[in-house]
C-alpha positions, 0 to 999 in steps of 0.5 A: 304732677305739680310734685315732680314739677316742683322737684325740678324747680327747686329740689331740697337742699340734700338733693343733687339735680341728678337725684332731683330729675330721677324722683321727678321721672319717677313721680312722673311715669308713675302717672302716667301708668296709673292714668293709662291703667285706669283708662285700659282698666275702664275699657276692661269693665265694658268689654266684660259688661258684654260678656255673661260676666256682667255682674262681676265686671267691675270688680274683675276688672278693677282688680286686674287693672289695679295689679297690672298697673301697680307691677308696671309701675313698680317695674318701670319705677325700677328700670329708673333707679337701675337704668346704668346697671341694666344698660352694662348687663345689656351691652355685656350682654351684647358682647358675649354674643359678638365674640361667639359670633366671632369664635369659629367651632374650631376656636370653641371646641380648643378652648373646651379641650384645653378646659377638660385638660385641666380639670383632669390634671385638677382631678388628678392631683385631688386624686393623688392626694387622696390617695396619699392621705389615705396610705398615711393614715392606713401606716398610722393605724397599723403602727398603732395596732400593731400586736408586736410593737412595744406597748409604749412604742404601739401607744406613742403611734395610736396618739398620732393616729388619734391627732390624725383623725383629728380627736381633739386633744383633751380626747387622747390619753396622754399616760399608760397605766400599768397594773 
């Protein structure tokens, strides 16, 4: 606690008053939580001595008290470090709750139906793109395997088909060798 007061009275040169206040409050919070934790641990040990666990009362109380005291201390220090962010999120939650209380079921239904319609339109657009790509690839494949075409034309179409199927350029045949 003395360290916290020294920090408040004479903060280091590289620390602002606000930072010194935050650090001092973390030290004081940890000291208070630890003191309360020790008192509660002793009370718990005294209670356990009245049970069949009397042989292990101090051990059990010490372990559980230490764990709980540590969790509470770390949580409070985290809250001190992130107080602004936490309060902002709580405020946003209250705004959302307030909005939900002020919106009628009819408005919610309307918003829902509009969202579903937009999703349907986007889904149809995606399906149309897939269908068009399928048709393009099917046409390229038909041309590539058209045995009625001249060999050079069929070869050129097979190259286009390979590119459309994302075959690496180095793996695509460039010339035809006749025997």
